[in-house]
C-alpha positions in Angstrom: 151.7 70.7 -24.5 150.4 74.3 -24.5 146.9 75.5 -23.7 145.4 79.0 -23.5 141.7 79.6 -23.4 140.1 77.7 -26.2 143.4 76.9 -28.0 145.5 73.8 -27.5 148.8 73.0 -29.2 149.6 69.3 -28.8 152.0 66.8 -30.3 150.7 65.3 -33.6 149.9 61.6 -33.7 148.8 59.1 -36.4 145.1 59.9 -35.8 145.8 63.3 -37.3 146.8 62.1 -40.7 143.2 62.4 -42.2 142.9 66.0 -41.2 146.4 66.7 -42.6 145.4 65.2 -45.9 142.3 67.3 -46.1 144.1 70.5 -45.2 147.1 69.8 -47.5 144.7 69.1 -50.4 142.9 72.4 -50.0 144.0 74.9 -52.7 143.4 77.9 -50.4 145.8 76.4 -47.8 148.4 75.3 -50.4 148.4 78.8 -52.0 150.5 79.9 -49.0 152.0 76.7 -47.5 155.0 75.3 -49.4 153.6 71.8 -50.0 152.2 69.7 -52.8 148.7 68.3 -52.6 148.9 65.3 -50.3 147.6 61.8 -50.1 147.4 59.6 -47.0 150.5 57.8 -48.1 152.5 61.0 -48.6 151.4 62.4 -45.2 152.2 59.1 -43.5 155.7 58.9 -45.0 156.6 62.5 -44.2 155.1 62.9 -40.7 155.6 59.4 -39.1 159.3 59.9 -38.5 158.6 63.3 -37.0 155.9 61.8 -34.7 158.3 59.0 -33.7 161.1 61.5 -32.8 163.3 60.3 -35.7 163.5 63.8 -37.3 164.5 67.2 -35.9 161.1 68.7 -36.7 158.5 68.5 -34.0 155.0 68.4 -35.5 152.0 69.7 -33.6 148.3 70.0 -34.1 146.3 73.1 -33.1 142.9 72.5 -31.6 140.3 75.2 -31.2 137.3 74.3 -29.0 138.5 70.7 -28.9 138.6 70.4 -32.7 141.7 70.1 -34.8 142.0 73.2 -37.0 145.6 73.5 -38.0 149.2 72.6 -37.8 152.4 74.1 -36.3 155.9 72.7 -36.2 159.0 73.8 -34.5 162.7 72.9 -34.9 166.1 74.1 -34.0 167.6 75.7 -37.1 170.3 73.4 -38.4 173.9 74.8 -38.9 173.7 74.9 -42.7 170.4 76.8 -42.6 171.8 79.2 -40.0 174.5 80.2 -42.4 172.1 80.4 -45.3 170.0 82.8 -43.3 173.1 84.9 -42.3 173.4 83.8 -38.7 176.5 82.5 -37.1 176.7 78.9 -35.8 176.1 78.0 -32.2 173.0 80.2 -31.7 169.8 78.9 -30.2 167.5 79.8 -33.0 164.3 78.0 -33.7 162.1 77.9 -36.8 158.3 77.5 -37.0 155.9 76.8 -39.8 152.2 76.8 -39.5 148.8 77.1 -41.1 145.2 77.1 -40.1 143.7 74.3 -42.2 140.1 75.3 -41.5 139.9 78.3 -43.8 136.5 79.5 -42.4 138.6 80.4 -39.2 141.0 82.6 -41.1 141.1 86.3 -40.0 139.8 85.6 -36.5 143.1 86.1 -34.6 143.6 82.4 -34.0 146.8 82.3 -36.0 148.2 85.2 -34.0 147.3 83.5 -30.7 148.8 80.1 -31.7 152.1 81.8 -32.8 152.3 83.8 -29.6 151.8 80.6 -27.6 154.5 78.8 -29.6 157.0 81.7 -29.2 156.4 81.8 -25.4 156.9 78.0 -25.3 160.1 78.1 -27.3 161.5 81.0 -25.3 160.6 79.5 -21.9 161.2 75.8 -22.5 163.9 75.7 -25.2 165.6 78.9 -24.3 165.2 80.2 -27.9 166.7 83.6 -28.3 165.4 84.0 -31.8 162.5 82.4 -33.8 162.4 82.6 -37.5 160.0 81.8 -40.2 159.6 82.1 -44.0 156.6 83.7 -45.5 155.4 84.1 -49.1 155.7 87.8 -50.1 152.1 87.9 -51.3 150.7 86.5 -48.0 149.5 89.8 -46.5 147.2 88.2 -43.8 150.3 86.2 -42.5 152.5 89.3 -42.5 149.9 91.2 -40.4 149.7 88.3 -37.9 153.5 87.9 -37.7 154.0 91.6 -37.2 151.5 91.5 -34.3 153.6 88.7 -32.8 156.7 90.9 -32.9 158.4 89.5 -36.0 160.2 91.8 -38.4 161.3 91.2 -42.0 165.0 90.4 -42.2 165.7 89.6 -45.8 164.4 88.4 -49.1 164.9 84.7 -49.9 164.5 82.7 -53.1 161.0 81.5 -54.3 159.3 84.8 -53.4 159.8 84.4 -49.7 160.8 86.7 -46.9 162.7 85.6 -43.8 161.2 87.1 -40.6 162.5 86.9 -37.1 161.3 87.4 -33.6 164.0 88.2 -31.0 163.8 87.7 -27.3 164.0 91.0 -25.4 166.0 91.2 -22.2 164.0 92.8 -19.5 
């Protein structure tokens, strides 16, 4: 789907469920990713409809040096959520959620690179004018990465989260 140097973002498939269970059972990952510890059954139930295109969220796996290391998903923000975030309807706004599941790779710039790759993909292929994400207020490493990618804090949300946005600039 998207490749740059040693990073590849590809569509998730059923062979990725084991890695997702491992990552979504790691307390370090779950400290910042809004998810409960997962079992194979839980992961299968949640992600199979997404893999099959029966859900609006598009799940992707991030590979580094040909090994799965994380997850990123993208989706067009639904109308109710647009209004909750303070946007008007009929805007081409996408949301992303992501994590690096291999915690020994945190702090190496991989997260920043994968987010920049996804922003470029959404801007070029989905004509996204804005990309938003939610981040836990205590996740300083993520804030730093998101700011490097051009995101800015927009507003405070419930559950100790901030809404951040990236806007396409017109050249």
